[in-house]
N, C-alpha and C positions, 0 to 999 in steps of 0.2 A: 321721231320727236327730236327737237333741237335741244342740245344740252349745253352748248357754249358758243359764244360769238365774241370775236376780238377784231378790232379795226384800228389801224394806225394810218395817218395821212402822210403823203409825200408829195413834193412838187411835181407837176406834170413833166414827163419826159425823163425823169431821173432813172438811173440804173441802180437797183438795190437788191440785196439778198434777204432782207428781213422787214423793212418798213413798207407802208402802203399795202399791207396784207389784211384781208378779211378772212377769218377762219370760223367755220361753223361745223358742228357734228350733228349728223342726221342719221338715225337708224344705225348707229355704230360706224358710219363712214364719215371721215373728215373731208370737208371741202375747203380748199384754200383758193382765194382769188387775189392775185397780185396786181395792184394798180400801176406799179413802176415796171419798167423793162427789166428783165432778169438775165444776167449774163449766162451764156450757155455752159461754161465750165462750172459755174456755181450750181446750175440746174442738175448737171450730171452728178456732182458730189452729193447734192441733196437727195436725189433719187437713190443713190447707192446707200446712203445712211438710213433712209426711211425703209428701204427693202430689208436691210439687216435688222432694223427695229421691229418690223412686222414679223419677220422670220424668227427672231431670237427673243424678243422682249414683249410680244403681245400687243404692239402698237396697233391702232386702228388702221384699216385700209385708207388710202388717200386718193382723192381726185384733186389735182392741182391745175388751175386755170391761169394762164399767164401770157405775156408777149415777150419776145426776144428782140434785141437790137438786130439790124439787118445782117444776115449771115447765111452761109450754105453749110449743110451737113451731108456727110457721106455715110451711108449704111454699110452693112456687111457685104452687100453685093455691088457696091459703087464701082464704076468704071471711070478711068481717067478721061476717056473720050466723051463722057457725058458732061464734063466741066468745060463749057465753051468760052467763058470769060470770067476769070477769077477777080471780079470787081469787088468782091466782099470777102471778109474773113471766112476761112473754110475749117470746119471741125470734123474730126473722125468720130462717128457715133457707133455705139454697139447695137443699135436697133437693126432690124431687118430692113431690106430695101436698098435703094440706090441714092442719088442725090435729091435733096429738096431745099427749098428756101424757107427761112423764117424771118419775120420782121414785124414792125408795128402794124397794127390793123389786122393781124392774123391771130385768131384764138388758138393757142396751143393748149392741149389737154394732156397732162402726164398722169397716167392711171396706174396706181400701185395697189393691186388686189391679190389676195392670197387665193390662188386657184385650187389649192389643196382642199379648201372648204367649199369650192363651187364646182367641183368636177374637173379633173385634170385633162382638159380637152382644149388644146390651143386653137384649133380651127373653129370650134364653137365659140370661143372667146372673141376671135377676130370677127366672126359673123355677127355676134351680139354687139360688138363695138360699131360696126357698120350700121346695123339696124338702129342703134341709139342715135347716131348722127342723123340718119334719114328721118327718124321721128322728130328730132329737135328742129331740123330744117323745115319739116312739114308744118310745124306750128308757126313758122315765119312765112308760110305760103310758098315755099320752094319745093318743087317736085324733084326729089333726089332719088338716086338708084345706084345699084352696083351693076357692073358689067363683068360677066364671066371672063376670066383670063387677064383682067386688069386690076391693079391695086387701087384702093381708095374709093371715094364716093363721088358720083358724077351727077350732072344735071344737063339740061338742054340749054344751049346759048347760041342764038342766031342759026338755029337749025342743026347744030352739031353737038355731039357729046363733049362736055368740058368738065374738067376736074374741079371740084369745089372743096374737097377735103382729102388730105393725104393721111395714110395710116402706116405706122411702123412700130413694131413691138419687140420686146425682148423679155425673156423669163430667166429668173435666177431662183433656184430652189422652189419653183412653182409660184413665185411672186412676180407679177408683171411689172415692167418698166416701160417708159416712153408711152406712146399712145397715138394722138391725132393732131392735125393742124387744119383748122377750118378758115378759109379765106373770107374775111368780113369786108375789110376795106384796105387791103395792103397795096403797096406799089407793085402792080403786076409786072411792070417792066423788068423787075429784078429776076423774074423767072426766065428771062431771055438769056441769062448767063449760064444756064444748065439745061440739060434734057430732063425735065422733072420726072423723077421716079423711073427714068429710062424709057419714057413713053413720049414720042413726038406728037403730042396731042394738046389741044388748047387747055388753058387754065383760066378759071373765072373766079368771081367773088360775089358776095351778096350785093355790094355796091354796083358792080358791073351789070348785074341782073336787074338793077333798079329797085332792089328790095330795101325798104325803109327800116333797116335794122342796124344796131350797133352792138358792141361787145356785151353791154349789159343785157340787152334783149336776148342775144344768143345764149348768154349764161343762164338766164331765167328759163329759156326753152330747154337747155340741157338738164337743168335741175328738175324741171317738170316731167321730163321723159326718162329719167335715169332709173326709176324703180325696177323695171323689168331687167335692165342691163346689170344693175348692181346686185340683183337677187334679193331685194328687199320686199318685193311683191311679185305676184304672178303677172305675166303679160296679159293685157286686156284681150 
């Protein structure tokens, strides 16, 4: 059941930490969708504050959907050799994994869930995150899958496996941080500045696949398929 909705408008292309945000609470989970680009350092600070509030103050779990300005992030396993061309700002991230790209046209999902109430199983959480993304992409007629030994969610493009979503997570006191990044219509050329997630394999997007989908349609698909992942209903 939806208990609250808040919306504030912002000019297209602005970078903001608080305006242009739609917030809705469903089944005890808060969903926030930012229309403006969100600065990466602000996102890190916001996640830290929310995790503390979930842990200490009983704040609701949060799924935060947003876009960043063009940038690279390095996870806890990042290698300097994977940074091929420092054409964009580079941020150190506490998430797992290596280097990745974030930018306009890519849907970033930061997921802050209390795993102490959902079973303290990190591998199960990551598998459920992958399954959620696959289910959402399926609603957009994209056949996505996981590949053993590789991080992220993949699809077939021009006869080859190509990554369409990256995953990187972190836990603090059994509350999750970070999450996923799904390529909708980003500038894929920016991935040439890194070895994405340490894998020298193609990266694709919904636009490159010819899928008629935008951020709003992907968001709707994510919300429609989130029940099993969030533990609000049993998987079908």
